[in-house]
C-alpha positions as CSV (number, residue, x, y, z in Angstrom):
1,M,-23.3,54.9,51.7
2,S,-21.4,55.9,48.6
3,V,-17.7,55.3,48.1
4,E,-17.0,59.0,48.1
5,D,-18.5,59.3,51.6
6,D,-15.7,57.3,53.2
7,G,-12.4,56.8,51.3
8,S,-11.3,54.2,53.8
9,V,-13.8,51.7,52.5
10,M,-11.8,51.2,49.4
11,H,-8.4,50.4,51.0
12,P,-9.1,46.9,52.5
13,P,-10.5,45.5,49.2
14,E,-7.6,46.8,47.2
15,S,-5.1,45.4,49.7
16,A,-6.9,42.0,49.6
17,V,-7.1,42.0,45.8
18,D,-3.4,42.8,45.6
19,Q,-2.5,40.0,48.0
20,R,-4.7,37.6,46.2
21,W,-3.1,38.4,42.9
22,K,0.3,37.7,44.3
23,F,-0.9,34.3,45.7
24,L,-2.4,33.4,42.3
25,V,0.9,34.3,40.6
26,F,2.9,32.2,43.0
27,Y,0.6,29.2,42.9
28,L,0.2,29.1,39.2
29,C,3.9,29.5,38.6
30,F,4.7,26.7,41.2
31,Y,2.1,24.5,39.5
32,G,3.6,25.2,36.0
33,F,7.1,24.5,37.3
34,M,6.2,21.2,39.1
35,T,4.1,19.7,36.2
36,Q,7.2,20.0,34.0
37,I,9.4,17.8,36.2
38,R,9.4,14.6,34.2
39,P,13.1,13.5,34.3
40,G,12.3,10.3,32.2
41,E,10.9,12.3,29.3
42,S,14.2,12.9,27.6
43,F,15.0,9.2,27.6
44,I,11.7,7.7,26.4
45,T,13.1,6.6,23.0
46,P,16.2,4.9,24.3
47,Y,13.9,3.3,27.0
48,L,11.6,1.9,24.3
49,L,14.6,0.6,22.2
50,G,16.5,-0.8,25.2
51,A,16.2,-4.0,27.1
52,D,13.3,-2.9,29.2
53,K,10.8,-2.8,26.2
54,N,13.0,-4.1,23.4
55,F,11.1,-2.5,20.5
56,T,12.8,-2.3,17.1
57,M,13.7,1.0,15.4
58,E,11.2,0.4,12.7
59,E,8.3,-0.2,15.2
60,V,9.1,3.0,17.1
61,T,9.6,5.1,13.9
62,N,6.8,3.9,11.7
63,E,4.1,2.4,14.1
64,I,4.4,4.1,17.5
65,T,5.6,7.7,17.0
66,P,3.2,8.6,14.2
67,V,0.2,8.1,16.6
68,L,1.2,11.3,18.4
69,S,0.5,13.5,15.4
70,Y,-2.8,11.7,14.7
71,S,-4.1,12.0,18.3
72,Y,-3.0,15.6,18.6
73,M,-5.0,16.6,15.5
74,A,-8.0,14.5,16.7
75,V,-8.3,16.1,20.1
76,L,-7.0,19.7,19.5
77,V,-10.3,21.3,18.4
78,P,-12.5,19.5,21.0
79,I,-10.1,20.4,23.8
80,F,-9.8,24.0,22.6
81,L,-13.5,24.4,22.8
82,L,-13.9,22.4,26.1
83,T,-11.1,24.5,27.7
84,D,-13.2,27.7,27.4
85,Y,-16.6,26.1,28.0
86,L,-15.5,24.2,31.1
87,C,-13.5,27.1,32.5
88,Y,-10.0,25.6,32.2
89,K,-9.6,23.6,35.5
90,P,-11.3,20.4,34.3
91,V,-9.1,20.4,31.2
92,L,-6.0,20.8,33.4
93,V,-7.2,17.8,35.5
94,L,-7.6,15.9,32.3
95,Q,-4.0,16.8,31.4
96,S,-2.7,15.5,34.7
97,L,-4.6,12.3,34.3
98,S,-3.2,11.9,30.8
99,H,0.3,12.4,32.1
100,I,-0.3,9.7,34.7
101,S,-1.6,7.4,32.0
102,I,1.5,8.0,29.9
103,W,3.9,6.8,32.6
104,L,1.7,3.9,33.7
105,L,1.7,2.6,30.1
106,L,5.5,3.2,29.8
107,L,6.0,1.2,33.1
108,F,3.5,-1.6,32.8
109,G,2.4,-1.6,29.1
110,T,3.5,-4.3,26.7
111,G,3.2,-4.5,23.0
112,I,2.9,-1.9,20.2
113,L,-0.8,-1.2,21.0
114,A,0.0,-0.1,24.6
115,M,2.6,2.2,23.3
116,Q,0.3,3.6,20.7
117,F,-2.2,4.4,23.5
118,M,0.7,6.1,25.3
119,E,1.3,8.4,22.3
120,F,-2.5,9.0,22.2
121,F,-2.4,10.3,25.8
122,Y,0.6,12.3,25.0
123,G,-1.3,14.0,22.2
124,I,-4.0,14.9,24.8
125,T,-1.4,16.5,27.1
126,M,0.0,18.6,24.3
127,A,-3.5,19.8,23.2
128,A,-4.4,20.6,26.8
129,R,-1.5,23.1,27.1
130,V,-3.8,25.7,25.9
131,A,-5.7,25.5,29.2
132,Y,-2.7,26.5,31.2
133,S,-1.6,29.3,28.8
134,S,-5.1,30.8,28.8
135,Y,-6.0,30.2,32.5
136,I,-4.5,33.6,33.4
137,F,-7.2,35.4,31.3
138,S,-9.8,34.5,33.9
139,L,-7.8,35.1,37.1
140,V,-6.3,38.5,36.7
141,T,-7.2,41.9,35.3
142,P,-5.8,43.0,31.9
143,S,-3.3,45.3,33.6
144,H,-1.6,42.3,35.2
145,Y,-1.8,40.0,32.1
146,Q,1.6,40.8,30.6
147,R,3.5,40.2,33.9
148,M,1.4,37.1,34.6
149,A,2.2,35.6,31.2
150,S,5.9,36.4,31.6
151,Y,6.1,34.7,35.0
152,S,4.1,31.6,34.0
153,R,6.1,31.1,30.8
154,A,9.4,31.5,32.8
155,A,8.2,28.9,35.3
156,V,7.5,26.4,32.6
157,L,10.9,26.9,31.0
158,M,12.6,26.6,34.4
159,G,10.6,23.4,35.0
160,V,11.7,21.9,31.7
161,F,15.3,22.9,32.3
162,T,15.3,21.5,35.8
163,S,13.7,18.3,34.7
164,S,16.3,17.7,31.9
165,V,19.2,18.4,34.2
166,L,17.8,16.2,36.9
167,G,17.3,13.4,34.5
168,Q,20.8,13.7,33.0
169,L,22.4,13.7,36.5
170,C,20.4,10.7,37.5
171,V,21.5,8.8,34.4
172,T,25.1,9.9,34.1
173,V,26.2,10.4,37.7
174,G,23.8,8.2,39.6
175,R,23.6,5.5,36.9
176,V,19.8,5.3,37.5
177,P,18.1,2.9,35.2
178,F,15.5,4.3,32.8
179,M,12.8,2.2,34.5
180,T,13.5,3.8,37.8
181,L,13.6,7.3,36.2
182,N,10.1,6.6,34.9
183,Y,8.9,5.7,38.4
184,V,10.2,9.0,39.6
185,S,8.4,10.8,36.7
186,L,5.2,9.0,37.7
187,G,5.6,10.2,41.3
188,F,5.9,13.9,40.1
189,M,2.8,13.5,37.9
190,L,0.8,12.3,40.8
191,F,1.9,15.3,42.8
192,G,1.0,17.4,39.8
193,L,-2.6,16.0,39.9
194,V,-2.9,17.0,43.6
195,L,-1.7,20.6,42.7
196,T,-4.3,20.7,40.0
197,L,-7.2,19.8,42.3
198,F,-6.3,22.9,44.4
199,L,-6.4,25.3,41.5
200,E,-9.1,27.9,41.7
201,Q,-12.2,27.3,39.5
202,P,-12.7,30.4,37.3
203,K,-16.2,31.8,37.0
204,R,-15.8,33.2,33.5
205,S,-13.8,32.5,30.3
206,L,-13.2,34.1,26.9
207,F,-16.3,33.0,24.9
208,F,-18.9,30.9,26.7
209,N,-18.9,32.1,30.3
210,R,-18.7,35.8,30.3
211,S,-20.5,37.4,33.2
212,D,-20.3,40.8,31.6
213,G,-21.6,39.7,28.3
214,P,-19.5,39.5,25.1
215,S,-17.2,42.3,24.2
216,P,-17.8,44.1,20.9
217,S,-16.3,42.3,18.0
218,E,-13.5,43.6,15.9
219,L,-15.7,44.4,12.9
220,D,-18.2,46.2,15.1
221,R,-15.5,48.5,16.4
222,M,-14.1,49.2,12.9
223,H,-17.5,49.5,11.2
224,P,-20.2,50.5,13.7
225,V,-23.7,50.6,12.5
226,G,-25.3,54.0,13.3
227,G,-22.3,54.9,15.5
228,K,-22.9,52.1,17.9
229,P,-21.9,48.5,17.9
230,V,-24.8,46.1,17.5
231,P,-24.3,43.1,19.8
232,P,-25.9,39.8,18.9
233,A,-29.0,38.7,20.6
234,P,-28.3,37.3,24.1
235,S,-30.2,34.2,23.5
236,R,-28.2,33.4,20.3
237,W,-24.8,34.7,21.4
238,R,-23.2,31.3,22.2
239,S,-23.8,30.2,18.6
240,S,-23.2,33.6,16.9
241,A,-20.1,34.8,18.7
242,L,-17.8,32.2,17.3
243,F,-19.3,32.6,13.9
244,R,-18.7,36.4,14.0
245,M,-15.1,35.9,14.9
246,L,-14.6,33.3,12.2
247,R,-16.0,35.9,9.8
248,E,-13.5,38.4,11.1
249,L,-10.7,36.0,10.4
250,G,-11.3,36.6,6.7
251,T,-10.7,40.3,7.2
252,I,-7.7,39.9,9.3
253,A,-6.1,37.5,6.7
254,K,-5.9,40.5,4.4
255,L,-3.4,42.3,6.7
256,P,0.1,41.6,5.4
257,Q,2.0,41.2,8.7
258,L,-0.6,39.1,10.4
259,R,-0.8,36.9,7.3
260,L,2.9,36.5,7.0
261,W,3.5,35.5,10.7
262,S,0.5,33.3,10.7
263,L,1.9,31.4,7.7
264,W,5.2,31.2,9.5
265,W,3.5,29.7,12.6
266,I,1.7,27.1,10.5
267,F,4.5,25.9,8.2
268,N,7.6,26.3,10.4
269,S,6.0,25.0,13.6
270,A,4.8,21.9,11.7
271,G,8.4,21.2,10.6
272,Y,9.8,22.1,14.0
273,Y,7.6,19.6,15.9
274,L,8.2,16.8,13.3
275,M,11.9,17.2,14.0
276,L,11.3,17.2,17.7
277,Y,9.3,14.0,17.6
278,Y,12.0,12.0,15.7
279,V,15.3,13.5,16.8
280,Q,15.8,11.0,19.7
281,L,15.5,8.2,17.1
282,L,18.2,10.0,15.0
283,W,20.5,10.2,18.0
284,N,20.1,6.6,18.8
285,E,20.9,5.6,15.2
286,I,24.0,7.9,15.2
287,Y,25.2,6.7,18.6
288,P,23.6,3.3,19.4
289,T,25.2,2.7,22.9
290,T,24.1,0.1,25.4
291,D,25.7,2.2,28.3
292,N,22.8,4.3,29.5
293,S,25.2,6.6,31.4
294,K,26.5,7.8,28.1
295,V,23.1,8.9,26.7
296,Y,23.1,12.7,27.1
297,N,19.6,13.5,25.9
298,G,18.7,15.2,29.1
299,G,21.7,17.5,29.0
300,V,21.0,18.4,25.4
301,D,17.3,19.2,26.2
302,A,18.5,21.4,29.1
303,A,20.9,23.3,27.0
304,S,18.4,23.8,24.1
305,T,15.7,25.0,26.6
306,L,18.2,27.5,28.2
307,L,19.3,28.8,24.8
308,G,15.6,29.1,23.7
309,A,14.8,31.1,26.8
310,I,17.8,33.4,26.1
311,T,16.9,34.0,22.4
312,A,13.3,34.5,23.2
313,F,14.3,37.1,25.8
314,A,16.6,38.8,23.4
315,A,14.0,38.9,20.7
316,G,11.9,41.2,22.9
317,Y,14.6,43.9,22.6
318,M,14.9,43.9,18.8
319,K,13.9,47.3,17.3
320,I,13.6,47.0,13.5
321,R,11.0,47.9,10.9
322,W,9.1,44.6,10.9
323,A,6.8,45.7,8.1
324,L,9.9,45.9,5.8
325,W,12.3,43.3,7.2
326,S,10.0,40.5,8.4
327,E,10.4,38.3,5.3
328,L,14.2,38.7,5.3
329,V,14.5,37.8,9.0
330,I,12.2,34.8,8.6
331,G,14.0,33.7,5.5
332,G,17.4,34.0,7.0
333,V,16.5,32.1,10.2
334,T,14.8,29.4,8.1
335,A,17.8,29.0,5.8
336,F,20.0,28.6,8.9
337,Q,17.6,25.9,10.2
338,A,17.7,24.1,6.9
339,G,21.5,24.1,7.1
340,L,21.3,22.6,10.6
341,L,19.0,19.9,9.5
342,L,21.4,19.0,6.7
343,L,24.2,18.8,9.3
344,M,22.1,16.6,11.5
345,S,21.2,14.3,8.5
346,T,24.7,13.8,7.3
347,T,27.0,13.8,10.4
348,S,28.1,10.7,12.1
349,N,29.4,12.7,15.1
350,I,26.8,12.7,17.9
351,W,28.1,15.9,19.4
352,L,27.7,17.8,16.1
353,C,24.2,16.5,15.9
354,Y,23.5,17.6,19.5
355,G,24.9,21.1,18.8
356,A,22.8,21.5,15.6
357,Y,19.7,20.5,17.6
358,I,20.4,23.0,20.3
359,L,20.9,25.8,17.7
360,F,17.8,24.7,15.8
361,R,15.5,25.0,18.9
362,G,17.1,28.3,19.9
363,S,16.6,29.8,16.5
364,Y,12.9,28.7,16.5
365,Q,12.3,30.1,20.0
366,F,13.9,33.4,18.9
367,L,11.0,33.9,16.3
368,V,8.2,32.7,18.6
369,P,7.8,35.9,20.7
370,I,8.1,38.1,17.6
371,A,5.3,36.1,15.9
372,I,3.2,36.4,19.1
373,F,3.7,40.2,19.2
374,Q,3.0,40.7,15.5
375,I,-0.1,38.7,15.6
376,A,-1.5,39.8,19.0
377,T,-0.5,43.5,19.2
378,S,-3.7,44.9,17.7
379,L,-6.3,42.2,18.4
380,S,-8.6,41.6,21.3
381,K,-7.7,38.7,23.5
382,E,-10.7,36.8,22.3
383,L,-9.8,37.1,18.6
384,C,-6.1,36.6,19.5
385,A,-6.9,33.3,21.1
386,L,-8.9,32.3,18.1
387,V,-6.2,33.2,15.6
388,F,-3.6,31.2,17.6
389,G,-6.0,28.3,17.8
390,V,-6.6,28.3,14.1
391,N,-2.9,28.6,13.3
392,T,-2.1,25.7,15.6
393,F,-4.9,23.6,14.0
394,F,-3.6,24.1,10.5
395,A,-0.1,23.4,11.6
396,T,-1.3,20.2,13.2
397,V,-3.1,19.2,10.0
398,L,0.0,19.8,7.9
399,K,2.2,17.9,10.4
400,T,-0.3,14.9,10.3
401,I,-0.3,14.8,6.5
402,V,3.5,14.8,6.4
403,T,3.6,12.1,9.0
404,M,1.1,9.9,7.0
405,I,3.1,10.3,3.8
406,I,6.7,9.8,5.0
407,S,6.6,8.2,8.5
408,D,3.6,5.9,8.7
409,K,4.2,2.3,7.6
410,R,1.0,2.6,5.5
411,G,2.8,5.5,3.6
412,L,6.4,5.6,2.5
413,G,7.5,4.3,6.0
414,L,10.9,6.0,5.7
415,S,13.6,5.4,8.3
416,V,14.7,8.3,10.4
417,H,17.7,9.4,8.3
418,P,15.7,9.8,5.1
419,Q,13.0,11.6,7.1
420,F,15.5,14.3,8.1
421,Y,16.5,14.7,4.4
422,V,12.8,15.4,3.8
423,Y,12.8,18.0,6.6
424,F,15.9,19.6,5.2
425,A,14.2,19.9,1.8
426,Y,11.0,21.2,3.4
427,F,12.9,24.0,5.3
428,T,15.0,24.8,2.2
429,L,11.8,25.3,0.2
430,L,10.4,27.6,2.9
431,A,13.6,29.6,3.0
432,V,13.5,30.1,-0.8
433,V,9.9,31.3,-0.6
434,Y,10.6,33.7,2.3
435,L,13.7,35.1,0.7
436,G,12.0,35.5,-2.6
437,A,9.2,37.5,-0.8
438,A,11.9,39.6,0.9
439,V,13.3,40.5,-2.5
440,C,9.9,41.4,-3.8
441,E,9.2,43.5,-0.8
442,A,12.5,45.3,-1.2
443,V,11.7,46.1,-4.8
444,R,8.3,47.4,-4.0
445,H,9.8,49.5,-1.2
446,R,12.3,51.0,-3.5
447,R,9.6,51.8,-6.2
448,R,7.5,53.5,-3.5
449,K,10.5,55.5,-2.2
450,V,11.8,56.9,-5.5
451,P,8.8,58.9,-6.5
452,Q,8.6,60.4,-3.0
453,E,12.1,61.9,-3.0
454,P,11.1,65.2,-4.9
455,A,8.1,65.6,-2.6
456,F,10.4,65.0,0.4
457,A,12.8,67.7,-0.9
458,K,9.8,70.1,-1.3
459,E,8.7,69.3,2.2
460,L,12.1,70.4,3.6
461,C,11.7,73.7,1.8
462,S,8.1,74.3,2.9
463,P,7.3,72.5,6.1
464,A,4.1,74.4,6.4
465,E,2.7,72.7,3.3
466,E,2.7,69.3,4.9
467,A,-0.6,67.6,4.6
468,P,-2.8,68.1,7.6
469,G,-3.8,65.1,9.7
470,K,-0.9,63.0,8.5
471,E,0.5,60.9,11.4
472,R,4.0,59.5,11.8
473,S,4.7,56.5,13.9
474,S,7.0,57.2,16.8
475,E,8.2,53.6,16.6
476,P,9.3,52.6,13.1
477,G,9.1,48.9,14.0
478,S,5.6,49.1,15.3
479,V,2.6,47.6,13.4
480,H,-0.6,49.6,13.0
481,I,-3.7,47.8,12.1
């Protein structure tokens, strides 16, 4: 019997699908929220430097922390590929097991080697974040993706905020020792593993497990052969699909806005995460207190997360001509970040350092959704995922190189204050380049605009002479690729 014969046949499946979608939204958001509850995370550095572990500042700065950058770079590409090939859930289980390993090593590990393994597992958990962020592609239809992405991101931010506030209240109000706080974090991680086991196993993914076959590539849609896209042979698709998309990256790299925001992602995120890795060491050097109740790392993380969420939300409502003003906005924000890094490097007031850190994170989170929109607005979700993966990989390589040179004891082995002077110089150089590009773009725009003024005047006199087929964008700030 056809669907047209009895319209009532369609209603139960639609209702069931709608209810199922709501349940998936709730469970994935609850999972994302609970896996961020790690109240001891904001206090790992003072825990390592305190009486519980008694490591020296040099050991933590030059021997333990650099392992995080190395492990992240080593596992990023394999986990990126395994996430898609294994359909997400196994990688999420691996992430939960790595989180448990981190806190087991923090609680029971002794010696530098144990803490280096702890940082190695931390690198795995960071690389595995791609599994959670891309999990939604396989569970909901494209019409629900934007809402699902918004809900899941909000759940993660609320989890980080709640975790930081909980940790700070335990330390300051409850005077809970760092060791006990780490036991609480381990308990939440065990609960997160249980939640992971009940996640639904997707049947398809972006590249390797498509039940409907591969979608036409970007180049096929732009340059069809004989009017029809030519898909790769089914038997060779697994090896050719990724190759075709890598080939398309060369074409995409020629698009100015995508190239600009991809470069921002690579260079600025590398500097951002380097600052993030070492900022707790800077706080401990500025304010080396033995009274744990006066360590406010959790409160600062909570405030910076909240400000980051607010600025990211506000960025979604900015309506400017990004094709013209992108370089100036990026240059201005980067110069502001460079000034904040200089303040953090030179101040002896811990509250000024806290405030600069909060503003630094907020300014970075302000540009993240703009970069995501500028990169993803005109790409398929497969190619978009690949572009973000490549950008993250190059950022990780750059971050690792900087770590090897300035932080590792086999390199310069700088202490934390000189490192922040290097980060200040790094962001200052980026700001100069971005602002220089903004000046060049303004000059080019003015040169393009001047010869067009007579034609514009003529157009006002004779609107019927306007060239046929010429389109005008209804949204000046939109990007057309």
